[in-house]
C-alpha positions as CSV (number, residue, x, y, z in Angstrom):
1,X,-0.1,0.0,-0.1
2,X,2.9,2.2,0.7
3,X,4.6,1.5,-2.5
4,X,1.4,2.5,-4.4
5,X,1.2,5.7,-2.6
6,X,4.8,6.4,-3.4
7,X,4.2,5.6,-7.0
8,X,1.3,8.0,-7.2
9,X,3.2,10.7,-5.4
10,X,6.0,10.4,-7.8
11,X,3.6,10.4,-10.7
12,X,2.1,13.6,-9.5
13,X,5.3,15.2,-8.8
14,X,6.5,14.5,-12.4
15,X,3.3,15.7,-13.7
16,X,3.6,19.0,-11.6
17,X,7.4,19.3,-12.7
18,X,6.2,19.1,-16.4
19,X,3.4,21.4,-16.2
20,X,5.9,23.9,-14.4
21,X,8.4,23.3,-17.2
22,X,5.8,24.0,-19.9
23,X,4.7,27.0,-18.1
24,X,8.4,28.1,-17.6
25,X,9.2,27.3,-21.2
26,X,6.1,29.3,-22.4
27,X,6.8,32.3,-19.9
28,X,10.6,32.1,-21.1
29,X,9.5,32.1,-24.8
30,X,7.2,34.9,-24.1
31,X,9.8,37.2,-22.2
32,X,12.2,36.4,-25.1
33,X,9.7,37.3,-27.6
34,X,8.9,40.4,-25.7
35,X,12.6,41.4,-25.3
36,X,13.2,40.9,-29.0
37,X,10.2,43.0,-30.0
38,X,11.3,45.6,-27.5
39,X,14.7,45.5,-29.3
40,X,13.3,45.7,-32.6
41,X,10.8,48.6,-31.9
42,X,13.7,50.5,-30.2
43,X,16.2,49.8,-33.1
44,X,13.1,50.9,-35.4
45,X,12.9,54.0,-33.3
46,X,16.6,54.7,-33.5
47,X,16.6,54.0,-37.2
48,X,13.9,56.6,-37.8
49,X,15.5,59.3,-35.7
50,X,18.9,58.8,-37.2
51,X,17.4,60.2,-40.5
52,X,16.3,63.9,-38.9
53,X,19.5,63.7,-37.1
54,X,21.5,63.6,-40.4
55,X,19.1,66.2,-41.9
56,X,19.9,68.5,-38.8
57,X,23.5,68.5,-40.0
58,X,22.6,69.3,-43.4
59,X,20.4,72.3,-42.1
60,X,23.4,73.6,-40.1
61,X,25.8,73.4,-43.2
62,X,23.1,75.0,-45.4
63,X,22.7,77.7,-42.8
64,X,26.5,78.0,-42.8
65,X,26.6,78.6,-46.6
66,X,23.7,81.2,-46.4
67,X,25.4,83.3,-43.6
68,X,29.0,83.2,-44.4
69,X,29.1,83.4,-48.2
70,X,32.7,84.6,-48.1
71,X,34.1,82.7,-45.3
72,X,33.3,78.9,-45.2
73,X,35.4,78.4,-42.1
74,X,33.5,81.1,-40.1
75,X,31.5,80.1,-36.9
76,X,33.7,77.2,-35.5
77,X,33.9,75.3,-38.7
78,X,37.2,73.6,-39.4
79,X,39.3,74.4,-42.5
80,X,38.0,71.3,-44.2
81,X,34.4,72.5,-43.3
82,X,33.8,69.7,-40.7
83,X,31.7,69.9,-37.7
84,X,30.2,67.6,-35.1
85,X,27.3,68.3,-32.8
86,X,26.5,66.1,-29.7
87,X,22.9,66.1,-28.2
88,X,23.6,64.5,-24.9
89,X,23.6,60.7,-24.7
90,X,20.9,60.4,-27.3
91,X,23.0,61.0,-30.5
92,X,24.9,63.3,-32.7
93,X,25.8,64.1,-36.1
94,X,29.0,64.7,-38.1
95,X,28.7,66.8,-41.2
96,X,31.2,68.3,-43.8
97,X,31.0,70.0,-47.1
98,X,33.4,70.7,-50.1
99,X,33.2,73.1,-52.7
100,X,33.6,76.7,-53.3
101,X,32.1,80.2,-53.0
102,X,30.0,80.9,-56.3
103,X,30.1,77.3,-57.2
104,X,28.5,73.9,-56.3
105,X,28.9,72.5,-52.8
106,X,28.5,68.9,-51.7
107,X,27.2,68.5,-48.1
108,X,27.5,64.8,-46.5
109,X,25.8,64.4,-43.0
110,X,25.8,61.1,-40.8
111,X,23.3,60.9,-37.9
112,X,23.9,58.7,-35.0
113,X,21.3,57.7,-32.5
114,X,22.1,55.4,-29.3
115,X,20.7,52.0,-29.5
116,X,22.3,49.8,-26.8
117,X,25.5,50.1,-24.8
118,X,28.2,51.5,-27.3
119,X,26.3,50.6,-30.5
120,X,24.6,53.6,-32.5
121,X,22.3,53.5,-35.6
122,X,23.3,55.6,-38.2
123,X,22.0,57.0,-41.6
124,X,23.8,59.3,-44.2
125,X,22.3,62.2,-46.4
126,X,24.1,63.9,-49.2
127,X,23.1,67.1,-50.7
128,X,24.3,68.9,-53.7
129,X,23.9,72.6,-53.6
130,X,24.8,75.8,-55.7
131,X,26.0,78.8,-53.8
132,X,25.3,82.2,-55.0
133,X,27.6,84.1,-57.5
134,X,27.3,87.9,-57.1
135,X,29.7,89.2,-59.8
136,X,29.8,93.0,-60.2
137,X,31.8,94.2,-63.1
138,X,31.4,97.7,-64.7
139,X,31.9,97.1,-68.5
140,X,34.7,96.2,-70.7
141,X,37.9,96.1,-68.6
142,X,41.7,95.3,-69.5
143,X,45.0,96.2,-68.4
144,X,45.7,97.2,-72.0
145,X,43.1,98.2,-74.6
146,X,43.6,98.4,-78.2
147,X,41.1,99.3,-80.9
148,X,42.2,98.7,-84.5
149,X,38.9,99.1,-85.9
150,X,35.4,100.3,-85.1
151,X,33.9,99.9,-81.6
152,X,30.0,100.4,-81.0
153,X,29.2,100.2,-77.4
154,X,25.9,100.7,-75.3
155,X,24.2,99.2,-72.5
156,X,21.0,97.2,-71.4
157,X,19.5,95.5,-68.4
158,X,18.8,91.7,-68.5
159,X,17.3,92.2,-64.9
160,X,14.7,94.8,-66.0
161,X,12.0,94.2,-68.6
162,X,12.2,97.9,-69.3
163,X,15.8,97.7,-70.3
164,X,15.6,94.5,-72.3
165,X,13.5,92.0,-73.9
166,X,13.1,88.7,-72.1
167,X,16.4,89.4,-70.6
168,X,18.1,89.9,-73.9
169,X,19.6,92.8,-75.6
170,X,17.0,94.9,-77.5
171,X,18.5,97.9,-79.7
172,X,15.0,99.6,-78.9
173,X,15.6,99.8,-75.2
174,X,19.4,100.1,-75.2
175,X,20.9,102.7,-72.8
176,X,24.3,104.9,-72.4
177,X,25.9,103.4,-69.5
178,X,28.6,101.1,-71.2
179,X,32.2,101.6,-69.6
180,X,35.3,100.9,-71.5
181,X,38.1,101.0,-68.9
182,X,41.6,100.3,-68.1
183,X,43.5,100.8,-64.9
184,X,46.7,101.4,-67.1
185,X,47.7,104.6,-68.6
186,X,44.9,104.9,-71.1
187,X,44.1,104.0,-74.8
188,X,43.2,105.5,-78.3
189,X,39.9,105.6,-80.0
190,X,39.5,106.3,-83.8
191,X,37.5,105.8,-86.9
192,X,33.8,105.6,-86.6
193,X,33.7,104.3,-82.9
194,X,30.8,105.3,-80.7
195,X,30.5,104.5,-76.9
196,X,27.2,105.1,-75.5
197,X,28.4,105.7,-71.8
198,X,32.0,106.3,-70.3
199,X,35.6,105.9,-70.7
200,X,38.3,105.6,-67.9
201,X,41.8,105.0,-67.2
202,X,44.4,104.8,-64.4
203,X,45.9,107.7,-62.5
204,X,47.6,110.0,-64.7
205,X,46.5,108.5,-67.9
206,X,44.3,109.8,-70.8
207,X,42.0,108.5,-73.2
208,X,42.5,109.8,-76.9
209,X,39.6,110.2,-79.1
210,X,40.2,111.0,-83.0
211,X,38.4,111.2,-86.4
212,X,34.6,110.7,-85.9
213,X,34.8,108.6,-82.6
214,X,32.7,109.7,-79.6
215,X,31.8,109.1,-76.2
216,X,28.7,110.4,-74.5
217,X,25.0,109.9,-73.7
218,X,22.3,109.0,-76.2
219,X,21.7,112.7,-77.2
220,X,25.5,113.4,-77.7
221,X,26.0,113.6,-81.5
222,X,29.5,115.5,-81.5
223,X,32.9,113.9,-82.1
224,X,35.1,113.6,-79.1
225,X,34.3,112.9,-75.3
226,X,31.3,114.5,-73.9
227,X,32.1,116.5,-70.6
228,X,31.7,114.1,-67.5
229,X,32.1,111.1,-69.5
230,X,35.7,110.4,-68.9
231,X,37.9,109.8,-65.8
232,X,41.5,109.0,-65.1
233,X,41.5,107.7,-61.6
234,X,40.1,104.2,-62.4
235,X,41.2,101.0,-60.5
236,X,40.0,97.5,-60.2
237,X,41.4,94.3,-58.8
238,X,41.5,91.4,-61.2
239,X,42.8,88.3,-59.4
240,X,43.7,85.1,-61.4
241,X,41.4,82.5,-61.9
242,X,42.3,79.3,-59.9
243,X,41.5,75.8,-60.9
244,X,38.0,74.9,-59.5
245,X,38.8,71.4,-58.6
246,X,41.1,68.5,-59.5
247,X,39.0,65.7,-60.9
248,X,35.3,65.3,-61.7
249,X,33.3,63.0,-64.0
250,X,33.3,64.0,-67.9
251,X,30.0,65.1,-69.4
252,X,28.3,62.5,-71.5
253,X,26.3,62.2,-74.6
254,X,22.6,62.2,-74.0
255,X,19.2,63.0,-75.7
256,X,17.0,65.8,-74.1
257,X,13.5,66.2,-75.2
258,X,14.2,64.2,-78.4
259,X,17.4,65.9,-79.4
260,X,20.6,64.3,-79.1
261,X,23.6,66.4,-77.7
262,X,27.4,65.7,-77.7
263,X,27.7,66.9,-74.0
264,X,24.6,67.1,-71.6
265,X,25.5,68.8,-68.1
266,X,22.9,67.6,-65.4
267,X,24.0,69.7,-62.4
268,X,27.4,69.6,-60.4
269,X,31.1,69.5,-61.4
270,X,32.4,68.1,-64.7
271,X,35.8,68.0,-66.0
272,X,37.0,67.1,-69.7
273,X,40.3,67.2,-71.6
274,X,38.6,68.5,-74.5
275,X,35.0,69.3,-76.0
276,X,35.9,68.2,-79.6
277,X,33.1,65.8,-80.4
278,X,31.1,66.5,-83.4
279,X,28.9,63.6,-83.7
280,X,25.8,65.9,-82.9
281,X,27.1,69.0,-84.4
282,X,29.3,70.0,-81.4
283,X,26.3,70.9,-79.2
284,X,26.1,70.9,-75.5
285,X,22.8,70.9,-73.4
286,X,22.9,72.3,-69.6
287,X,19.8,70.9,-67.9
288,X,20.9,71.9,-64.3
289,X,23.3,74.5,-63.0
290,X,26.9,73.3,-63.5
291,X,30.5,73.9,-63.4
292,X,32.8,72.4,-66.3
293,X,36.4,72.5,-66.4
294,X,38.0,71.7,-69.8
295,X,41.6,71.6,-70.0
296,X,42.4,71.4,-73.7
297,X,40.5,72.5,-77.0
298,X,36.8,73.5,-77.2
299,X,35.0,73.2,-80.6
300,X,31.4,73.8,-79.7
301,X,28.8,75.3,-82.1
302,X,26.0,75.6,-79.9
303,X,25.5,75.7,-76.0
304,X,21.6,75.4,-75.2
305,X,20.4,76.5,-71.7
306,X,17.4,75.2,-69.7
307,X,15.4,78.1,-68.1
308,X,17.0,79.7,-65.3
309,X,20.1,77.3,-65.0
310,X,23.7,78.4,-64.8
311,X,27.0,77.5,-66.5
312,X,30.6,78.4,-65.1
313,X,33.1,77.1,-67.8
314,X,36.7,77.1,-66.9
315,X,39.1,76.8,-69.7
316,X,42.8,75.9,-69.6
317,X,44.0,75.4,-73.0
318,X,46.8,77.9,-74.2
319,X,44.6,79.0,-77.2
320,X,40.9,79.4,-77.3
321,X,39.0,80.4,-80.4
322,X,35.3,80.7,-79.1
323,X,32.3,80.7,-81.4
324,X,29.4,78.6,-79.9
325,X,25.7,80.2,-80.5
326,X,24.4,80.5,-76.8
327,X,20.6,79.6,-76.7
328,X,18.6,80.6,-73.7
329,X,20.9,82.0,-71.4
330,X,20.9,85.8,-70.2
331,X,24.5,87.1,-69.7
332,X,24.6,86.3,-65.7
333,X,23.8,82.6,-66.6
334,X,27.2,81.8,-68.5
335,X,30.6,82.7,-67.3
336,X,33.8,81.8,-69.2
337,X,36.9,81.7,-66.8
338,X,40.2,81.6,-68.3
339,X,42.9,80.1,-66.3
340,X,46.5,81.7,-66.4
341,X,47.5,78.9,-68.6
342,X,45.2,80.2,-71.4
343,X,47.2,83.1,-72.8
344,X,45.1,83.6,-75.8
345,X,41.5,83.9,-76.3
346,X,39.6,85.1,-79.5
347,X,36.0,85.4,-80.4
348,X,35.4,84.7,-84.1
349,X,34.3,86.8,-86.8
350,X,30.5,87.1,-86.6
351,X,30.2,85.5,-83.2
352,X,27.3,86.6,-81.0
353,X,28.3,85.8,-77.5
354,X,26.1,86.2,-74.3
355,X,27.7,86.0,-70.9
356,X,30.7,87.3,-68.9
357,X,34.5,86.6,-69.9
358,X,36.7,86.8,-67.1
359,X,40.3,86.4,-68.2
360,X,42.6,88.6,-66.2
361,X,45.8,86.8,-67.5
362,X,44.6,86.3,-71.1
363,X,45.0,88.4,-74.3
364,X,41.5,88.7,-75.7
365,X,40.7,89.3,-79.3
366,X,37.3,90.2,-80.8
367,X,37.5,89.7,-84.6
368,X,35.3,91.6,-87.1
369,X,31.7,91.9,-86.6
370,X,31.8,89.9,-83.4
371,X,29.2,90.8,-80.8
372,X,29.2,90.4,-77.2
373,X,26.4,91.1,-74.8
374,X,27.5,90.9,-70.9
375,X,30.8,92.1,-69.5
376,X,34.4,91.5,-70.2
377,X,37.6,91.4,-68.2
378,X,41.1,90.6,-69.7
379,X,44.8,91.4,-69.5
380,X,44.7,92.9,-73.0
381,X,41.6,93.6,-75.3
382,X,42.0,94.2,-78.8
383,X,39.4,94.4,-81.9
384,X,39.8,94.3,-85.4
385,X,37.1,95.5,-87.7
386,X,33.6,96.2,-86.4
387,X,33.1,95.0,-82.8
388,X,29.8,95.6,-80.9
389,X,29.7,95.5,-77.0
390,X,26.5,95.6,-75.2
391,X,27.1,95.9,-71.4
392,X,24.7,94.3,-69.1
393,X,23.8,96.3,-66.1
394,X,22.9,93.3,-64.3
395,X,26.4,93.0,-63.5
396,X,26.7,96.3,-61.7
397,X,23.4,95.9,-59.7
398,X,23.2,94.3,-56.2
399,X,21.1,91.0,-56.6
400,X,18.5,89.7,-54.4
401,X,19.6,86.2,-55.0
402,X,18.8,82.9,-53.1
403,X,22.2,82.3,-51.3
404,X,22.0,78.7,-51.8
405,X,20.0,76.6,-54.3
406,X,19.7,72.7,-53.4
407,X,20.2,70.9,-56.5
408,X,19.9,67.3,-55.1
409,X,18.9,65.7,-51.6
410,X,19.4,61.9,-51.3
411,X,20.0,59.0,-48.7
412,X,23.3,57.3,-49.3
């Protein structure tokens, strides 16, 4: 009888232990599942929080570019434009940017949010932006000026519908505010040259006008210089152009709106050894604001601009002969920078160019019947035959421009 009771008690104990084991296993599984779910939820929260953390870095960098357009290292940013900002024990971001004033800037920001122990969840955002270029140039300026033919100069204003048509030169709306100037000792005008505006030279120099040449306002009909339209105290700083970057992708062939182009610029920085392709007629399309650095020959027949975009073209070849037709761009949208390695730059016979040519170390030459609308800076400037210069007053006016334009925003 006692043996049977012991067996029953043993069976009951085993049953209780089995039930307890099942309960403990279930409880353990539930706790493990709950812990895993809690960890997953926390990781998800950290993942979601790390993106705005990274974007906070982007916003600080954009603020830096807007507030310090001429000094990217101000307000605690390092010389390589890097900053880290910590938010207690919750997380931090590291942001840096590279680029230049008046050009494209790449901002990269990584946001870190604390997960467990020493582990952080991170996400990275990269932004490509275009910083404001606020050029102010008074007209046609060169250290030495030589007129071997007839110069016809006047002004217009691409930023004013009363001073232009659609932002382009219109002779019916032309004004008399062109300036032909040199910080050197002066220059001579002869033949049938007419400047509707002003002439200027460096201290102690003189501008000599002979023949039927004249300088004055729209109502001035005499030969010579109208009183008040000449000065000899002109000075201007003309710093050399520097290489914008050491490397970048080359522009590629593409089709835009059904038309094929030899080169298509879709925003950002590009670099090429030459622009010599003529498969599609030597054409280029600029769909987004871009900077293009070309170290060798440029043989373009046409550059087409999408509305409102900008192109900064840096040329480094020793000699450039420029003749493309510029389509869709007002003068402030297109700038040609000649590096010191570019010693000779000629605008071909019959070329109609719209934009700014900035070439302080280059001998510029305009051949017969060339026409430039915009502004010019050169080491020397000479013209042969008839040359028309239409100064765009937009280059002398303060501009209410957006300091930074975001071109792209993407998570890496």
